[in-house]
C-alpha angles and dihedrals in degrees: 000000000000118000090233133034118282088249088080095055099044104122091191090062113095114239091224093215127152088236091067089065093056099062130060113253091238089064088069096053117110126149123261122237110272124185126342115323135177135211139163091240131026119199118196112204132046100217131099095293097048094042092049089049092050092046093049094046095048098036104037103024100033089229130160101244134171124192123206122202124181095215135011116319107280093016091133130052094316092067098038108044128107095258099246110155097189147123118293140083104146128071089216121090119240088253091055091047090050089052092052104035103019131260094275092055092047090051089049091053091049089053089049090056091052092048089050090061091047090048092059092046090051092050092051090052098041095050099035093241110171103207104160094251121191142147127070106231129328138273128222110204123206110229091197134027091247089057090054089058089052090051089052091051091047092049090053091049093049092049095048099040105032105015091242114152120210124177116230119212130193122225090259092051091050091055090052088052091054094257107121135148140134092257100048113097099166138318150218121228124206115198095221134090138033140218127249145167099272098203093050088052093050094048090046089055090051091053091048093049092048091049089052089056105266119139110234111200117183136183089033110124112196112232100184143356126215135180122213136144091014093299136102119230121199115198127208132174091267105034147322141265121219121199138158093224129040130198118196110209100158098117111176095355099067111121107219095204091068110109119243141092095254090056091045089052089058101036116113092013100085135057121196112218125199121242121182131202136191130189127199131211113269110293119227121236089252092052092050090050092048090060093037093235113124100133122112092208119130104244141182135175130244097249120120086229089048133199120216127194147162142178107242126219093258093052097259116133121226119204126179139175143184119239143083123105104212142030106220114130088254092053091045089056091050092049089051090055091048096051092047091050092051092046093051092046094050096040104030096167089067098054091116096042113114116251105211101184137026124175143152139211144164131278115188130238126190124213087243090053088229132101118258131220119167151073120318122243116255091000111104116217091002122127138176140199116188150109103084095163096229097316100090101128092081104014095044091050099054090038090056091054091046096048087053090053089048093050091047092053093243092122137016129227087258089066091063127079112276090234093066098039097085145172098225106229125206121241111247106260094357093201087069096055094112090048089055089047095053091048091048092050091052090051093046091050090052091049093046097049108023116017 
């Protein structure tokens, strides 16, 4: 039984995102799998991770690779996210990672995050992908004065331990920067990362992978996976794909009830989490000034159930949030009310501004709270890269390229940061994951607003 209602996995259901309006329909069109086909490598998942894997295998390794996607390319998280190409990937702080893996390993993971951002920038340039990039770094905003003190402590720790410089800004300085709101009491700016149109990036990757020789097969949901004669076979309604090596790049959209050892190796170890986004009509200069928000910086608040937001190049405002625990139409309607209420509370001058698009999708959390790149247990020649904890634009991209190198034998797991090398742990009593989630959200809300 799926963790969430079937409504969330219906590939025929339009996402309803703003991003869909920014690309011609023909850019989405890729053939479905028909008949029985073969390849050296099969990649399951047509988001950033799978597309990067296919591009690396075809372009760098000259491999025969076929990618299967259940919906249109970018139908999942890669076509619905807020477009923040930034550091992140683990739910643990660098201090917590240093305590568990050692300071050197934590520093290595930090470097991996930076290289992930550079990797995306290099892909955009190398393949002439116009993805409406903007912003120079990102800004974390304290939603209470006590949280500003925590940002100050964290900035001092990062500077002393890892040599990372962040710029602290008072509430007054933020207002001068064009970053004003009733819930912003100061902030910390990191000079790394940029924003983009996530669907344009995903479709640009698909074109690049196809040009390199990869077969991109869309609207082909896999119903089961078998292993016989040293080869994996992925079955769809209209055919099958046979390959010696398999890469799982499904992230939060894997359906655990699907038969097959690679799915079994991941089942109970991941938890999809809902993230919701709204986009307004273009704001006039006067409207931006009335709210005091004129900055193009990617920004997010200090809540555990965070909000993230940015002013886009055309004047539209994007606002996102974590939350929601199911995907039925009734729950979707409730989530829509919640995100509108939060948006209007945090940006009161825009209460009457038309919101043109609201949508939701899954990010993916691992039981370990860390990303995973590596081989799958009891599944020969099967690999996975997933669980980027809401930061998959950058982390998922480089991880896709690296899992391709791993599958091709160009690197070993020891060449990857220890933080991403697993193992993938199971949640205790996996059937209760959504119960844990609801309890955690209640606790996080209490911590964010009361404690």
